N, C-alpha and C positions, 0 to 999 in steps of 0.2 A: 368880202367872201369871195374866194375864187372858185369858178366853175370849170369843171373839166368836160371836154366835147370829146366824144367817142363816136367813131363810125360803127353802125351796126355791121357793117361790112367787115370791120377790124374784128369785132367782137365773134362773128360767124360768118364765113364767106358763103353766100347763098346763091350766086350766080346771077339769074335774071329776075329773082324775086317773084316768078309766077308760081303761086303755091295754091293748093287747094285742100279741102277736107276738114278743117276744124268747124265745130258747130257749137254753140252756146244756146241752150234753151231760152227763149223769150218768155221767162214765166212772169206772172203778174201784169202782162201788158194788155190792157184793154182794148189798144188802138190795133192789135194784130200787126205790127210792123209799120203802122202808119205814124206820122208825126202828130203832134198837138197842133192842129191847124185852124187858122180861122175861119169864120164862115165863108170867107172869099177863097178859100184854098190857096192863098198866095204864099204861104210859108212852106218851105221844105225842110226847115231846120228842126231837128230833133233837140228839144229844150233840155237844158243842164237839169239833171236830176230825175228825167222821165225814165220810165222802164225800158223804153226803146233805145234810147242813147245808152243806158248802162248795159243792156244786152249786146248792142254793136261793139261798144268797147270792151266787153269782157271777151266777146269771140276774136278780136284783134289781139288782145293781150294774151290769150291762150296760144294763138298762132305764134306770136313774137317769142313767147316762152320756150317754144320748140327749139329756137336758134340759140338764144343766149342763156337760158336757164335762170336768169336774173329777174327780180320783180322790178316793174316799171310802172310809172303813170303817165297818162297822156294829156298833154296841154292841147285841147282842140282847136285848130285854126279854122276848120270848115268840117260840118257834118250835115250832109243832104240826104234825105230818105224819101222816096216814092214808089209806090206799088211794089213793096217787098224788095227794093234794091236800095242800098247805100253806098254813098262815096265819102270817105272820110279822110282828112289831111291832118296829121297830129305831129306835135313835137314831144317825143318821149324823153322822160328823164327818170332819174332814180326816185324813189318815195320821198327822200330827204331833200330833194331839189338841187343836190350839189353835182350830180352828174348828168349832162345833157347829151343826147345821142342824135344821129341822123334822123332827118324828119321820115316819117312813115305815112304813106298815102295808100289806101286799099278800095277795092270794090267788094262789097258783102252782099249776099243774097239771103233772103229769108226762105227757108225750105222747113215744111213740116213743123213750123213754130219755132225754129231754131235759126239764128244767123250763122252764116257761114262765110268764110273769107273766100271769095271767089278768085281773087287776084290781089297780090302785093305789087304795087308800082316800082318798078325799077328806078333807081335815083341817080345812076351814073350820069354824070354830065355829058359825056361825048358818045353815048351809045344810042344809035339810032332807035332802038326798041324801048328806051326810056321815056320818063315823063318830061325830060327836057326837050324831046323832039315835039315840034308843033303839031304834028299828026298823031300823037300818042292817043287822044280821046277819040279820034275818028277810028283809028285800028281798034281801040278798046270796044267800040260800038260794034265793028264788025265781029269780034270774037264773041260779044254778048249782045245779040241784037235785040233782045227784050229789054235792055236797060234804058230807062227814061232818059232822054237826052239832057233834061233839066238839072239832073244831078251831077252831070259830068261837065266840071268846069274846074279850073285851077284855084278859085276861091268863091 
């Protein structure tokens, strides 16, 4: 089976990927934006199938639809949630799995019961304001000082 790889930049030129405004209600979440954590509070990962994870990915999916207008599913590499903030790194693909797109990483914030994309990370390789810059997360923390540092990591 041959897989096709498309860059989201090819599908829709977005520039710096710093976008805001999409929100998805976090309906049915009894954790109010928190993860299903152990009693030691050591896990920051939203569990597969959890309402929080679903709401976060739905907000990201809505944001991505604005640019390409096509359906996609996310293979989650990393999803960390704490104190109403989430950092997600995904590998988007077509629903049938035949087409794979450029990685998508984003910071989301829970506001009024809805997850909103606060920032989509730029993934251009040699752009100093993008994810490839070692200072990216410290700069992100300056832009969003209330983000828990525990969720800001590459994996």
